[in-house]
Wavefront OBJ file of the C-alpha trace (Angstrom):
o trace
v -10.291 -21.687 6.814
v -10.282 -18.364 8.779
v -7.313 -16.016 8.272
v -8.148 -12.787 9.830
v -6.480 -13.519 13.283
v -3.233 -12.332 11.470
v -0.658 -14.710 12.746
v 2.133 -16.944 11.235
v 0.758 -19.458 13.424
v -2.504 -19.396 11.247
v -0.742 -18.919 7.926
v 1.181 -22.104 8.700
v -2.070 -23.657 8.929
v -3.274 -21.990 5.913
v -0.281 -23.422 3.676
v -0.793 -26.837 5.098
v -4.251 -27.121 4.013
v -3.700 -25.655 0.402
v -1.197 -28.461 -0.116
v -3.826 -30.383 -1.979
v -3.253 -28.268 -5.074
v 0.096 -29.536 -5.581
v -1.323 -33.123 -6.011
v -3.239 -32.045 -9.244
v -1.699 -30.791 -12.523
v -3.599 -27.566 -12.516
v -2.061 -24.476 -10.651
v -3.387 -23.175 -7.429
v -5.100 -19.992 -7.499
v -2.364 -17.468 -7.938
v -2.984 -13.528 -8.070
v -3.029 -12.653 -10.819
v -3.728 -15.705 -12.801
v -1.056 -16.652 -15.553
v -2.363 -16.547 -19.131
v -1.022 -19.880 -20.162
v -0.115 -23.040 -18.414
v 0.934 -26.297 -20.318
v 0.401 -28.990 -17.613
v 3.068 -31.991 -17.923
v 3.350 -35.353 -16.940
v 5.740 -36.464 -14.083
v 6.063 -35.253 -10.462
v 5.805 -31.582 -9.392
v 8.666 -29.425 -8.031
v 9.161 -29.957 -4.450
v 11.348 -27.332 -2.907
v 14.246 -28.916 -1.224
v 16.466 -28.259 1.835
v 18.734 -26.919 -0.244
v 18.590 -25.264 -3.547
v 20.607 -23.184 -5.968
v 19.644 -19.945 -8.154
v 21.620 -19.776 -11.099
v 21.928 -16.437 -12.858
v 22.552 -16.641 -16.251
v 26.161 -14.689 -16.508
v 25.696 -13.667 -19.961
v 22.498 -11.795 -18.821
v 23.266 -11.258 -15.144
v 23.879 -7.410 -15.635
v 21.007 -6.744 -18.149
v 18.399 -3.596 -17.266
v 16.484 -4.734 -20.269
v 13.415 -2.634 -19.597
v 10.999 -0.855 -21.842
v 8.798 0.340 -19.047
v 8.863 4.000 -17.264
v 11.597 3.077 -14.742
v 15.017 5.136 -15.245
v 16.727 2.866 -12.699
v 15.981 -0.693 -13.844
v 17.221 -3.341 -11.461
v 19.906 -5.712 -13.349
v 18.823 -9.465 -13.601
v 21.135 -10.322 -10.587
v 19.611 -7.364 -8.518
v 16.367 -9.114 -8.797
v 17.539 -12.699 -8.273
v 19.065 -11.471 -5.268
v 15.595 -10.049 -4.276
v 14.129 -13.542 -4.997
v 16.392 -15.202 -2.795
v 15.872 -12.937 0.236
v 12.076 -13.708 -0.458
v 12.473 -17.304 -0.773
v 14.418 -17.785 2.295
v 12.101 -15.586 4.283
v 8.952 -17.362 3.138
v 10.445 -21.056 3.653
v 13.291 -20.772 6.098
v 14.008 -24.413 6.543
v 15.558 -24.139 2.983
v 19.175 -23.378 2.497
v 19.268 -20.919 -0.689
v 22.587 -20.380 -2.421
v 22.885 -17.738 -5.475
v 25.437 -18.107 -8.021
v 26.297 -16.739 -11.625
v 26.826 -19.286 -14.107
v 25.585 -20.804 -17.396
v 22.164 -21.513 -16.982
v 22.303 -23.706 -20.201
v 24.572 -26.048 -18.651
v 22.997 -26.691 -15.447
v 21.811 -30.586 -15.188
v 18.066 -30.962 -15.625
v 17.621 -33.146 -12.346
v 19.781 -30.650 -10.098
v 17.800 -29.037 -7.539
v 17.927 -25.608 -9.286
v 16.225 -22.484 -10.395
v 17.592 -20.709 -13.273
v 17.034 -17.130 -14.626
v 17.920 -16.158 -17.830
v 16.790 -13.633 -20.510
v 15.796 -13.984 -24.121
v 14.500 -11.869 -27.048
v 12.632 -14.595 -28.807
v 10.042 -14.952 -26.274
v 7.808 -12.631 -28.216
v 5.769 -11.389 -25.092
v 3.425 -8.535 -26.116
v 0.644 -6.400 -24.362
v -2.884 -6.581 -25.505
v -2.189 -3.991 -28.009
v 0.371 -5.892 -29.676
v 3.412 -3.893 -28.625
v 6.717 -5.626 -27.327
v 6.878 -5.807 -23.240
v 9.738 -7.047 -21.108
v 7.649 -7.948 -18.546
v 6.699 -11.341 -20.141
v 8.277 -14.807 -19.247
v 8.665 -18.490 -19.463
v 8.795 -20.812 -16.634
v 9.539 -24.578 -17.385
v 8.950 -26.638 -14.033
v 9.819 -30.171 -13.549
v 10.602 -32.323 -10.482
v 13.796 -30.609 -9.490
v 14.199 -27.927 -12.189
v 12.474 -24.409 -12.650
v 13.921 -22.733 -15.594
v 12.687 -19.014 -15.620
v 13.228 -17.179 -18.958
v 12.202 -13.497 -19.318
v 11.593 -11.212 -22.279
v 13.471 -8.424 -19.760
v 14.699 -8.461 -16.178
v 11.414 -7.486 -14.647
v 9.643 -10.337 -16.387
v 12.145 -12.747 -15.158
v 11.074 -11.092 -11.470
v 7.497 -11.375 -12.078
v 8.377 -14.997 -12.888
v 9.408 -15.334 -9.184
v 6.415 -14.071 -7.877
v 4.534 -16.386 -9.744
v 6.649 -19.292 -8.617
v 6.754 -17.791 -5.041
v 2.921 -17.774 -4.978
v 2.520 -21.218 -6.271
v 4.890 -22.365 -3.442
v 3.004 -20.813 -0.787
v -0.329 -22.191 -1.742
v 0.806 -25.581 -1.875
v 3.211 -25.841 1.181
v 6.491 -25.667 -0.975
v 5.394 -27.312 -4.320
v 4.646 -26.309 -7.955
v 2.856 -28.329 -10.615
v 5.150 -29.676 -13.476
v 4.791 -27.704 -16.713
v 5.187 -24.594 -18.525
v 3.922 -21.255 -17.627
v 3.809 -18.421 -20.894
v 2.704 -15.265 -19.255
v 2.727 -11.333 -19.681
v 0.790 -8.430 -18.951
v -1.966 -7.072 -20.801
v -1.470 -3.516 -19.559
v 1.712 -1.543 -18.687
v 0.280 0.575 -16.248
v -1.285 -1.579 -13.164
v -0.973 0.576 -10.349
v -2.508 2.404 -7.351
v -2.519 5.969 -6.200
v -1.929 7.252 -2.580
v -2.821 10.711 -1.401
v 0.219 11.755 0.735
v -0.456 15.420 0.370
v -3.234 15.552 2.892
v -2.142 12.794 5.395
v 1.486 12.108 6.439
v 2.764 8.694 5.635
v 6.515 7.454 6.918
v 8.513 6.788 3.910
v 9.179 2.991 5.673
v 5.501 2.871 4.825
v 5.276 3.960 1.425
v 8.503 1.345 0.940
v 6.295 -1.526 2.333
v 3.428 -0.743 0.058
v 5.551 -1.213 -2.772
v 6.749 -4.445 -1.374
v 3.043 -5.691 -0.727
v 1.820 -4.226 -4.196
v 4.881 -5.970 -6.149
v 3.384 -9.522 -4.918
v 0.358 -8.906 -7.377
v 2.701 -7.348 -10.365
v 1.654 -4.046 -9.680
v 4.075 -1.882 -11.960
v 3.354 1.786 -10.715
v 2.842 3.498 -7.513
v 1.376 7.089 -8.261
v 2.248 9.344 -4.886
v 0.197 12.298 -4.872
v 2.418 14.629 -2.962
v 0.738 17.939 -2.438
v -2.718 18.902 -1.610
v -5.135 20.623 0.806
v -8.143 19.971 2.413
v -11.297 22.034 1.148
v -10.536 25.511 2.413
v -14.289 26.645 2.769
v -13.031 30.053 2.875
v -10.258 29.436 5.058
v -6.979 30.478 3.491
v -5.135 28.739 6.272
v -6.856 25.566 5.672
v -4.497 22.382 6.131
v -1.939 21.915 3.189
v 1.359 20.415 2.525
v 4.100 19.765 0.209
v 6.008 16.800 1.029
v 9.271 17.081 -0.590
v 11.990 18.882 1.426
v 13.676 21.658 -0.888
v 17.587 21.903 -0.929
v 17.020 25.446 -2.416
v 16.764 28.212 0.249
v 14.172 30.252 -1.937
v 11.817 27.152 -1.946
v 11.725 27.225 1.945
v 8.568 28.724 2.174
v 7.048 25.983 0.367
v 7.733 23.603 3.341
v 7.183 25.217 6.806
v 6.641 22.154 8.537
v 9.839 20.244 7.911
v 9.265 17.326 9.880
v 6.333 15.940 7.587
v 8.780 16.282 4.445
v 11.029 13.496 2.722
v 14.610 14.724 2.018
v 16.164 13.963 -1.487
v 18.325 11.076 0.176
v 14.774 9.364 1.784
v 12.962 10.010 -1.754
v 15.684 8.540 -3.732
v 15.892 5.530 -1.267
v 12.082 5.067 -1.730
v 12.339 4.955 -5.242
v 15.280 2.413 -5.499
v 13.346 0.115 -2.994
v 10.137 0.075 -5.299
v 12.466 -0.470 -8.263
v 13.914 -3.238 -6.791
v 10.662 -5.004 -6.756
v 9.461 -3.751 -10.139
v 7.366 -0.705 -9.262
v 8.381 2.604 -10.409
v 7.203 5.659 -8.297
v 4.979 8.200 -10.230
v 5.346 11.402 -8.660
v 2.549 13.913 -8.622
v 3.046 17.593 -7.697
v -0.308 19.292 -7.902
v -1.015 22.844 -9.601
v -2.825 25.093 -10.597
v -5.609 23.711 -8.415
v -5.447 21.918 -5.067
v -2.377 24.286 -4.790
v -3.308 26.192 -1.382
v 0.197 25.160 0.001
v 1.520 27.312 -2.629
v -0.659 30.309 -2.207
v 0.207 30.322 1.316
v 3.732 30.584 0.801
v 2.888 33.223 -1.993
v -0.459 34.578 -1.193
v -0.302 37.009 -4.181
v -0.674 34.037 -6.591
v -4.202 32.957 -5.250
v -7.333 33.681 -7.435
v -9.463 35.888 -5.373
v -12.457 33.374 -5.715
v -10.410 30.405 -4.331
v -7.187 30.584 -2.582
v -6.833 26.950 -3.512
v -6.356 27.968 -7.085
v -3.326 29.818 -8.758
v -4.198 32.948 -10.805
v -2.343 31.778 -13.930
v -2.243 35.364 -15.132
v -0.139 36.786 -12.454
v 3.313 37.186 -13.832
v 5.145 35.104 -11.445
v 2.708 32.153 -11.173
v 4.023 29.817 -13.797
v 7.743 31.033 -12.915
v 6.761 29.851 -9.513
v 5.741 26.767 -10.712
v 8.692 26.086 -13.160
v 11.319 26.618 -10.282
v 9.209 24.134 -8.205
v 9.728 21.575 -11.030
v 13.252 22.520 -11.548
v 14.011 21.672 -8.088
v 12.486 18.350 -7.975
v 12.380 16.949 -11.675
v 15.936 15.387 -10.970
v 14.792 13.542 -8.095
v 12.348 11.818 -9.989
v 13.269 8.427 -11.450
v 10.460 7.754 -14.257
v 9.745 8.413 -17.784
v 6.201 10.163 -16.961
v 5.529 12.500 -13.647
v 2.080 14.010 -13.097
v 1.530 17.972 -12.776
v -2.005 17.081 -11.422
v -3.599 19.921 -13.122
v -7.116 18.803 -11.814
v -10.396 20.653 -11.101
v -9.395 24.177 -12.033
v -11.538 26.899 -13.082
v -13.299 26.352 -16.238
v -13.932 29.828 -16.912
v -10.127 30.091 -17.346
v -10.054 27.322 -19.886
v -7.308 28.868 -22.313
v -4.989 29.906 -19.284
v -5.428 26.511 -18.204
v -4.694 24.858 -21.417
v -1.851 27.253 -22.256
v -0.131 26.310 -18.891
v -0.557 22.657 -19.048
v 1.222 22.722 -22.463
v 3.784 25.332 -21.474
v 4.572 22.679 -18.388
v 4.427 19.627 -20.610
v 7.472 21.523 -22.809
v 9.180 22.567 -20.057
v 9.655 19.287 -18.326
v 10.297 17.788 -21.462
v 13.389 20.360 -22.268
v 14.554 19.992 -18.658
v 14.781 16.174 -18.825
v 16.338 16.406 -22.277
v 13.100 14.981 -23.676
v 13.251 12.140 -21.310
v 10.632 12.558 -19.123
v 6.739 13.488 -20.209
v 3.630 14.531 -18.266
v 0.261 13.070 -17.193
v -2.552 15.201 -15.920
v -6.044 14.317 -14.244
v -8.952 14.392 -16.675
v -10.396 17.960 -16.629
v -12.802 19.326 -19.103
v -12.170 22.815 -20.167
v -14.468 24.374 -22.603
v -12.312 26.110 -25.045
v -12.926 26.659 -28.753
v -9.487 28.109 -29.475
v -7.032 25.929 -27.059
v -6.678 22.401 -26.047
v -4.222 20.145 -24.549
v -1.539 18.664 -26.176
v -1.757 15.159 -27.345
v 1.782 14.381 -26.105
v 0.151 14.423 -22.668
v -1.404 11.307 -20.913
v -4.916 11.919 -19.402
v -5.735 10.199 -16.428
v -9.545 9.899 -16.551
v -11.410 9.837 -13.143
v -14.692 11.126 -13.788
v -17.194 11.470 -16.807
v -18.298 14.998 -15.749
v -14.380 16.037 -16.537
v -13.885 14.130 -19.472
v -15.160 11.408 -22.004
v -12.252 8.936 -21.950
v -13.123 7.007 -25.122
v -13.640 10.454 -26.700
v -9.953 11.264 -25.900
v -8.617 8.046 -27.039
v -10.343 8.257 -30.388
v -8.946 12.006 -30.634
v -5.520 10.621 -30.030
v -4.765 10.816 -26.579
v -3.064 8.260 -24.342
v -5.352 7.149 -21.380
v -5.279 5.663 -18.046
v -8.317 4.458 -16.421
v -8.932 5.569 -12.719
v -12.757 5.786 -13.084
v -14.166 6.796 -9.997
v -17.229 4.175 -10.280
v -14.727 1.520 -9.833
v -11.345 2.527 -8.333
v -11.768 5.935 -5.940
v -11.540 5.137 -2.126
v -11.940 8.085 0.368
v -10.455 7.462 3.633
v -13.265 7.012 6.429
v -16.332 8.895 5.014
v -17.542 9.861 1.947
v -21.244 10.425 0.460
v -20.060 9.552 -3.057
v -17.106 6.937 -2.793
v -16.648 3.725 -0.634
v -14.041 3.310 1.951
v -12.894 0.146 -0.012
v -13.132 -0.661 -3.455
v -16.779 -2.147 -4.456
v -15.754 -5.757 -4.613
v -19.252 -6.513 -5.947
v -18.849 -4.054 -8.726
v -15.379 -4.908 -9.931
v -16.450 -8.808 -10.168
v -19.878 -8.465 -11.537
v -20.509 -4.905 -12.185
v -18.680 -4.014 -15.398
v -21.909 -3.403 -17.225
v -25.623 -2.513 -15.078
v -27.114 -4.760 -17.535
v -24.801 -7.512 -18.504
v -22.725 -7.577 -15.534
v -19.113 -9.229 -16.079
v -15.861 -8.535 -14.320
v -13.918 -5.038 -14.703
v -10.912 -4.665 -16.261
v -9.006 -1.321 -17.489
v -10.825 -1.189 -20.833
v -14.376 -0.584 -18.914
v -14.999 2.883 -18.369
v -18.565 3.217 -18.904
v -20.892 0.823 -16.885
v -24.318 1.881 -18.878
v -23.072 1.679 -22.513
v -20.655 -0.952 -23.404
v -19.973 0.724 -26.889
v -18.488 3.564 -24.988
v -15.674 1.890 -24.190
v -12.368 0.977 -26.038
v -11.128 -2.659 -27.225
v -8.642 -4.073 -24.971
v -6.277 -3.898 -27.898
v -6.634 -0.083 -28.235
v -2.920 1.021 -28.137
v -3.969 4.309 -26.614
v -5.609 2.498 -23.196
v -2.478 2.170 -21.045
v -3.903 0.536 -18.052
v -5.203 1.361 -14.900
v -4.504 3.179 -11.417
v -6.941 2.803 -8.227
v -6.945 5.955 -5.848
v -7.087 6.268 -2.114
v -7.979 9.817 -1.013
v -7.518 11.638 2.368
v -10.131 14.416 1.505
v -10.787 14.477 5.119
v -6.997 15.465 6.221
v -4.605 13.911 8.641
v -6.802 13.453 11.654
v -9.453 11.179 9.949
v -6.981 8.048 9.926
v -3.834 6.827 10.991
v -1.345 5.837 8.383
v -1.643 2.121 8.609
v -5.442 2.482 7.832
v -4.753 3.381 4.148
v -3.219 -0.087 3.877
v -6.648 -1.759 5.307
v -8.600 0.348 2.664
v -6.218 -0.941 -0.023
v -5.144 -4.096 0.602
v -8.015 -6.178 -0.901
v -8.965 -3.882 -3.804
v -5.453 -3.812 -5.119
v -4.829 -7.270 -6.164
v -8.226 -7.077 -7.786
v -7.131 -3.944 -9.896
v -3.766 -5.816 -10.562
v -5.057 -8.802 -11.986
v -7.416 -6.993 -13.815
v -4.381 -4.977 -15.841
v -2.510 -8.205 -16.034
v -5.164 -10.505 -17.717
v -8.266 -9.076 -19.500
v -11.721 -10.567 -18.186
v -12.220 -11.605 -21.821
v -9.130 -14.022 -21.896
v -10.103 -17.530 -21.183
v -7.808 -17.784 -18.385
v -8.479 -14.670 -16.418
v -8.687 -14.865 -12.459
v -12.171 -15.707 -11.395
v -13.746 -14.627 -8.161
v -13.911 -18.041 -6.834
v -10.189 -18.209 -7.464
v -9.319 -15.111 -5.946
v -11.240 -15.670 -2.884
v -9.483 -18.942 -2.241
v -5.971 -17.588 -3.084
v -6.137 -13.921 -1.787
v -6.029 -14.765 2.183
v -3.009 -16.640 2.265
v -1.034 -14.701 -0.345
v -1.782 -11.518 1.750
v -0.587 -13.025 4.825
v 2.531 -14.103 3.254
v 3.578 -10.881 0.864
v 7.321 -10.929 1.297
v 9.491 -8.077 2.457
v 7.175 -6.335 4.534
v 4.662 -6.647 7.634
v 2.034 -4.232 7.247
v -0.299 -6.375 9.030
v 2.174 -5.925 11.942
v 2.197 -9.866 12.487
v 3.564 -11.333 15.529
v 4.543 -15.322 15.381
v 2.674 -17.102 18.234
v 2.394 -20.675 19.195
v -1.291 -20.168 20.466
v -3.933 -17.365 21.038
v -1.890 -15.871 24.017
v 1.207 -13.906 22.061
v 2.375 -12.564 25.369
v 1.811 -12.459 28.927
v 3.780 -10.465 31.745
v 2.780 -10.926 35.497
v 4.429 -8.457 37.329
v 3.002 -9.554 40.794
v 5.426 -12.565 40.969
v 8.205 -10.700 39.714
v 11.581 -10.658 41.602
v 13.858 -7.701 41.609
v 15.773 -9.155 38.494
v 15.635 -6.766 35.436
v 14.405 -9.865 33.350
v 10.587 -10.458 33.210
v 9.659 -13.751 31.807
v 6.924 -14.053 29.119
v 4.740 -16.850 30.351
v 2.951 -17.339 26.905
v 5.420 -19.812 25.885
v 6.514 -17.492 22.921
v 9.849 -16.735 24.683
v 9.553 -12.583 24.341
v 10.833 -12.170 27.664
v 11.098 -8.413 28.630
v 13.435 -6.081 30.515
v 12.847 -3.353 33.406
v 14.642 -0.305 32.382
v 13.912 3.105 34.305
v 10.689 1.400 35.632
v 9.541 0.951 31.765
v 8.868 -2.884 30.664
v 10.702 -3.069 27.220
v 9.648 -6.187 25.178
v 11.102 -7.351 22.089
v 8.015 -6.514 19.993
v 6.621 -3.534 18.352
v 3.429 -3.325 17.111
v 0.277 -6.040 16.945
v -1.733 -5.740 14.361
v -5.523 -7.078 14.085
v -7.203 -8.806 15.259
v -6.206 -8.591 19.065
v -7.203 -8.455 22.782
v -5.026 -6.444 25.449
v -5.279 -6.382 28.767
v -3.175 -4.187 31.504
v -3.603 -4.097 34.891
v -1.826 -1.310 36.935
v -2.111 1.258 39.621
v -1.991 4.527 38.452
v -0.809 7.602 40.110
v -3.847 10.357 38.543
v -1.896 12.000 36.047
v -1.441 11.774 32.290
v 0.819 9.026 31.362
v 1.822 6.593 28.712
v 0.801 3.347 29.473
v 2.174 1.456 25.973
v 4.110 2.560 23.311
v 5.421 1.240 20.034
v 6.665 2.220 16.349
v 3.354 3.232 15.118
v 1.444 4.626 18.273
v 1.069 4.674 21.907
v -1.862 4.624 24.220
v -1.982 6.138 27.769
v -4.041 8.520 29.892
v -4.714 12.120 28.957
v -6.536 14.964 30.222
v -9.976 14.663 29.372
v -12.161 17.808 27.375
v -14.459 18.236 30.302
v -11.898 17.747 33.201
v -10.597 14.430 34.793
v -8.747 11.921 32.657
v -9.582 9.589 29.973
v -7.764 6.940 27.790
v -6.339 7.948 24.360
v -4.235 6.786 21.434
v -1.769 9.019 19.861
v -0.479 8.204 16.473
v 1.432 10.674 14.021
v 1.428 13.125 16.913
v -2.020 13.379 16.755
v -3.940 12.253 19.907
v -7.513 10.647 19.945
v -9.413 10.599 23.302
v -11.956 8.402 23.977
v -15.085 10.483 24.157
v -17.910 10.443 26.692
v -15.657 8.646 29.418
v -13.773 9.863 32.300
v -11.787 7.564 34.823
v -13.286 7.224 38.062
v -11.880 9.919 40.235
v -10.309 7.963 42.850
v -6.673 7.096 41.913
v -5.766 5.419 45.083
v -2.121 3.545 44.906
v -3.515 0.592 46.488
v -6.189 0.114 43.769
v -5.288 -1.196 40.331
v -7.280 -0.525 37.001
v -7.906 -3.059 34.604
v -7.584 -1.550 30.947
v -8.886 -4.235 28.168
v -8.756 -3.029 24.257
v -9.954 -5.244 21.554
v -9.495 -4.015 17.899
v -10.247 -5.022 14.490
v -9.379 -3.206 10.938
v -13.079 -1.642 11.813
v -12.156 0.127 15.273
v -11.076 -0.012 18.469
v -13.285 -0.810 21.854
v -12.141 0.042 25.585
v -13.271 -1.707 28.685
v -12.138 -0.280 32.049
v -12.728 -2.772 35.135
v -14.917 -4.992 33.140
v -17.131 -2.249 31.862
v -17.414 -1.210 28.180
v -15.930 2.661 28.323
v -16.574 3.229 24.492
v -15.165 3.073 21.055
v -12.565 5.256 19.240
v -13.955 7.578 17.320
v -12.932 10.683 15.011
v -15.245 13.725 13.759
v -15.119 13.833 10.147
v -14.157 17.578 9.335
v -15.126 18.616 12.978
v -18.830 17.899 12.324
v -21.151 15.416 13.959
v -20.262 12.700 11.602
v -18.227 9.837 13.396
v -15.804 7.143 12.080
v -14.215 4.333 13.982
v -10.529 4.424 14.551
v -8.586 0.983 14.145
v -5.108 1.176 16.071
v -2.548 -1.489 16.182
v -1.441 -2.372 19.693
v 1.596 -0.577 20.572
v 3.549 -3.115 22.597
v 7.404 -1.864 22.412
v 7.421 -0.654 26.244
v 4.649 -1.459 28.817
v 4.152 1.148 31.832
v 6.227 3.929 32.851
v 7.041 6.532 35.879
v 4.123 6.704 38.352
v 2.702 3.521 37.179
v 2.748 0.319 38.990
v 2.186 -2.598 36.504
v 0.525 -5.934 37.761
v -0.321 -7.692 34.539
v -0.187 -7.371 30.878
v -1.663 -10.070 28.457
v -1.746 -9.825 24.363
v -4.027 -12.202 22.880
v -4.304 -12.817 18.931
v -8.118 -12.498 18.042
v -10.716 -10.860 19.612
v -11.229 -12.602 23.076
v -14.534 -12.353 25.157
v -14.101 -9.702 27.473
v -16.060 -11.503 30.235
v -13.577 -14.144 29.749
v -10.199 -12.331 29.989
v -11.154 -9.656 32.279
v -10.671 -10.408 36.092
v -12.584 -7.589 36.943
v -15.768 -8.825 35.195
v -15.198 -12.240 36.904
v -15.199 -10.663 40.239
v -18.477 -8.910 39.389
v -20.002 -12.241 38.425
l 1 2 3 4 5 6 7 8 9 10 11 12 13 14 15 16 17 18 19 20 21 22 23 24 25 26 27 28 29 30 31 32 33 34 35 36 37 38 39 40 41 42 43 44 45 46 47 48 49 50 51 52 53 54 55 56 57 58 59 60 61 62 63 64 65 66 67 68 69 70 71 72 73 74 75 76 77 78 79 80 81 82 83 84 85 86 87 88 89 90 91 92 93 94 95 96 97 98 99 100 101 102 103 104 105 106 107 108 109 110 111 112 113 114 115 116 117 118 119 120 121 122 123 124 125 126 127 128 129 130 131 132 133 134 135 136 137 138 139 140 141 142 143 144 145 146 147 148 149 150 151 152 153 154 155 156 157 158 159 160 161 162 163 164 165 166 167 168 169 170 171 172 173 174 175 176 177 178 179 180 181 182 183 184 185 186 187 188 189 190 191 192 193 194 195 196 197 198 199 200 201 202 203 204 205 206 207 208 209 210 211 212 213 214 215 216 217 218 219 220 221 222 223 224 225 226 227 228 229 230 231 232 233 234 235 236 237 238 239 240 241 242 243 244 245 246 247 248 249 250 251 252 253 254 255 256 257 258 259 260 261 262 263 264 265 266 267 268 269 270 271 272 273 274 275 276 277 278 279 280 281 282 283 284 285 286 287 288 289 290 291 292 293 294 295 296 297 298 299 300 301 302 303 304 305 306 307 308 309 310 311 312 313 314 315 316 317 318 319 320 321 322 323 324 325 326 327 328 329 330 331 332 333 334 335 336 337 338 339 340 341 342 343 344 345 346 347 348 349 350 351 352 353 354 355 356 357 358 359 360 361 362 363 364 365 366 367 368 369 370 371 372 373 374 375 376 377 378 379 380 381 382 383 384 385 386 387 388 389 390 391 392 393 394 395 396 397 398 399 400 401 402 403 404 405 406 407 408 409 410 411 412 413 414 415 416 417 418 419 420 421 422 423 424 425 426 427 428 429 430 431 432 433 434 435 436 437 438 439 440 441 442 443 444 445 446 447 448 449 450 451 452 453 454 455 456 457 458 459 460 461 462 463 464 465 466 467 468 469 470 471 472 473 474 475 476 477 478 479 480 481 482 483 484 485 486 487 488 489 490 491 492 493 494 495 496 497 498 499 500 501 502 503 504 505 506 507 508 509 510 511 512 513 514 515 516 517 518 519 520 521 522 523 524 525 526 527 528 529 530 531 532 533 534 535 536 537 538 539 540 541 542 543 544 545 546 547 548 549 550 551 552 553 554 555 556 557 558 559 560 561 562 563 564 565 566 567 568 569 570 571 572 573 574 575 576 577 578 579 580 581 582 583 584 585 586 587 588 589 590 591 592 593 594 595 596 597 598 599 600 601 602 603 604 605 606 607 608 609 610 611 612 613 614 615 616 617 618 619 620 621 622 623 624 625 626 627 628 629 630 631 632 633 634 635 636 637 638 639 640 641 642 643 644 645 646 647 648 649 650 651 652 653 654 655 656 657 658 659 660 661 662 663 664 665 666 667 668 669 670 671 672 673 674 675 676 677 678 679 680 681 682 683 684 685 686 687 688 689 690 691 692 693 694 695 696 697 698 699 700 701 702 703 704 705 706 707 708 709 710 711 712 713 714 715 716 717 718 719 720 721 722 723
């Protein structure tokens, strides 16, 4: 089955194809796999036309959670999210939610019950108790969910929903007993060097939650490599309310208000994901030294000189402002890649900040830092601080664990992505290495206990209590022009479920997720992840998503959609306004219009826009604009003649790997971006902006949008005219 076309039409086909799983007593390929499933005789559970969700009245208001979040949802709130997801995935089923006695529900009633119990004895791999465990008893008409905490019950609903998706609305009878092996199962996004709308961050949480991810580490301040330029791109993403900190954020349109950041954390918490914010210093701190140049180390403006009297007070003032915003028991101060010759200053700073954040939070919050080897025989980082390992050149993670430090695995050999281009790191996680590269000699599946690929004895046991889990990282080393915000999703969407699954169940477990199971389960599950539409899917009955023919259009404001999907548009102020927003990959788009020879917007949507712009060498070219950054089609100029009597035909084709343009049936070029203003070029993948079509000075004749990459020779009227 082929899923890459990205439409609900193909998703429904996928669901039907997977329905054979329901006939068996074995579970379909869930991601992550569950620890234990005991099959039972009898019929599978079939989702009926109407079902009740019953939340046990004694547990409905429980927020039992021993994880990092300080805003744990109640069982009832988690159940409300479950209800919305069930309705969204299976709109043919009417769902009711009530609070009642889950123990008194008739076993043959069409019902899903959610309750909590202290008797589950759910533990992590290290033997410590977790509130993320659950049991799920499934019979023909009844699903009974019991969580060791409210989040555990919520994770059970992810298991149930995934099973229903993969079987077309069924789940094998039996009992599931499940819990994670590690508490930290996360991902990090570099939001310091690329602007991400807060709604995008919220959608990432919704997507990640589908795979039982527990943490979203948001890197909120950073800079591109200065290379001697103290004015290089640097951003701090939180908008201070204290006027004394205003100089930290001169670009207010690229910041999050407290209200926005609070809402973001709440959305994530509602799906079991804790936001772990990072405010970077004393390295990667150009945004601070641009505000206060006197704090810069003279050898590198991105490093703060910790010996300057105002340096640490300035950093503390930043944390005093923003620490109350953060609803997590652990925050990151970054502390990455500082000057090794200042090891004692660094160690003393990290320890002082650890004490300060503890004091400011009433000892409720602790800190984590990136692993940074600071050569000192006199000072060291406190063992109260969690170390996030990323590179063996900066720390030895197993040595840290043996010395008594808590360690998170973000090893760059397995879990690092650099957007668009890097001489050291991939642009998506290396699936071959994750599935069969845990050891360079023996192979094997990676999981969070694997740091060293070359020496298995240099890795801790999965039961070591100092090993807290793993976080994959997505970096924007090349700044905001190298990618669109949606391209970060394409980069992480396949690797994240693998990392999350490895953190849920160690590779040495008998029922761990296999590569074959992942390949079978991931495509339909990715397309169905509830609560978000990061793939920008548009439902369609066939390959043609929308078709507007303005050559036959009457004077009426309504323009009929000829595709059969009913996406009729309206003409408002010479602009065709559709009921759509953006079309994700893959797609083909045809626009035929008479242009007036001036720069103009041809298409616009919520994520980007497309039009005609002035070319660098004169004349006009085609261009996309995303996040106020315009990307010209290089080495192409529209023909000089712009007679209003001659229509231009523009065809765009796009996949997650890039976007191509054709004008009058001829390939005009591919959209590329220069990496760091060098000769290194990388492709740009733009979604199709289809909220508005045309504009003033444009006489639109035809607009067609297809799902999938079509043959330009077939769809292009201009090309056909040449044959």
